C-alpha positions in Angstrom: 103.3 83.3 75.4 105.3 84.2 72.3 108.9 85.2 72.3 110.2 87.7 69.7 113.8 88.1 68.6 114.5 91.8 68.2 118.2 91.4 67.3 117.7 92.1 63.5 116.2 95.5 64.4 119.3 96.5 66.4 122.1 95.4 64.1 122.6 98.8 62.6 122.3 100.8 65.8 125.0 102.0 68.3 124.4 103.0 71.9 120.8 101.9 72.1 121.3 99.0 74.6 119.0 100.6 77.1 116.2 100.8 74.5 116.7 97.2 73.5 116.4 96.1 77.2 113.2 98.2 77.6 111.6 96.7 74.5 112.5 93.1 75.4 111.3 93.5 79.0 108.0 95.0 77.8 107.4 92.1 75.4 108.3 89.6 78.1 105.9 91.1 80.6 108.7 92.0 83.0 107.3 95.5 83.5 105.0 94.5 86.3 101.9 95.0 84.1 100.3 92.0 85.7 99.9 94.1 88.9 97.8 97.1 87.7 97.6 98.7 91.2 97.3 101.6 91.5 95.8 102.6 88.1 97.5 105.6 86.4 97.3 107.9 83.3 100.2 109.5 81.4 99.3 112.7 79.6 101.2 114.8 77.1 100.5 118.4 78.0 102.9 120.1 75.5 105.9 119.4 73.4 108.1 119.0 76.5 105.6 118.6 79.3 104.0 115.4 80.7 101.8 114.5 83.6 101.4 111.1 85.4 98.2 110.9 87.4 97.8 108.0 89.8 94.6 107.0 91.7 95.8 106.7 95.3 92.5 106.8 97.2 93.1 106.3 101.0 96.7 107.5 100.9 97.8 110.7 102.6 100.8 112.9 102.0 102.8 111.0 104.6 102.0 107.7 103.0 103.5 108.5 99.6 107.1 108.8 98.5 108.4 109.9 95.1 112.0 109.1 94.2 113.6 110.4 91.0 116.7 108.7 89.7 118.3 109.3 86.3 115.9 107.8 83.8 113.7 106.2 86.5 110.9 107.5 88.6 109.7 105.4 91.6 106.4 106.1 93.4 105.8 104.2 96.6 102.8 104.1 98.9 102.5 102.6 102.4 99.1 103.1 103.9 98.6 103.1 107.6 96.2 100.5 109.0 92.8 102.1 109.9 91.9 101.9 113.6 88.2 101.6 112.9 85.9 98.6 113.4 85.6 95.4 111.3 84.8 95.9 107.6 81.8 94.3 106.2 83.1 95.1 102.7 86.5 96.6 101.8 86.6 97.8 98.2 89.1 100.6 98.6 92.5 99.0 98.3 95.0 100.3 100.8 97.8 97.9 100.2 101.4 99.0 99.8 102.6 99.5 96.3 105.7 100.5 94.2 105.3 101.7 90.7 108.3 102.3 88.5 108.3 104.5 85.4 111.2 104.5 82.9 112.0 108.0 81.8 113.6 109.3 78.7 116.8 111.2 78.8 116.6 114.8 80.2 113.2 114.3 81.8 113.0 115.7 85.3 110.2 115.9 87.9 108.9 119.4 88.1 106.2 119.2 90.7 103.9 116.7 92.5 100.6 117.3 94.1 97.9 115.2 95.9 94.3 116.3 95.2 91.1 114.4 95.7 92.8 111.0 95.9 94.8 111.6 92.7 98.6 112.0 92.7 99.7 114.3 89.9 103.4 114.2 88.9 104.4 116.9 86.5 107.4 116.1 84.2 109.4 118.3 81.9 112.0 117.6 79.3 115.0 119.9 79.5 117.6 119.2 76.8 120.9 120.9 77.7 122.1 123.5 75.2 125.1 121.4 74.3 122.7 118.5 73.3 120.4 120.6 71.1 120.8 120.3 67.3 123.0 122.9 65.7 123.7 124.0 62.1 127.1 123.1 60.8 128.5 125.7 58.3 129.8 124.1 55.0 132.8 125.7 53.5 133.8 125.8 49.8 137.4 124.7 50.3 139.2 121.8 48.6 140.3 119.2 51.2 144.1 119.4 51.6 144.7 115.7 50.9 142.9 115.8 47.5 144.7 119.0 46.5 148.1 117.4 47.1 147.1 114.4 45.0 145.9 116.5 42.1 149.1 118.5 41.8 151.2 115.3 41.9 149.2 113.8 39.1 149.5 116.9 37.0 153.3 117.0 37.4 153.7 113.5 35.9 
């Protein structure tokens, strides 16, 4: 496995420590990608709308738990053991799982629904009004420090 040094990319940035950690953990395989259970899709539905769909066959509403933290979404599943007979073949995985999703700033969980063995988690980006870009008016005034220097030089 290769190791990449990303430090040259981050020399001219300020406040992006979290992004650095995410990139390094992704490159080092620390994101749990070795365990691909349960499979999932991430869809972009609009400019500020997303959907995570997880295949959770065999799990009921009482077996699933979704926890939203700032910048982190945790989905856990704990299936109850079936009371049926002995299996000749068991192809539907019913083992417990925990899947973590790193969320960008200002992403919140809007809704979650379980339908036909698929767990749909709706996400929306809500940027606070104070964080939205604003236009700064430019005035045509001479800065006071430069005006004082110009008058002193003219007097000499």
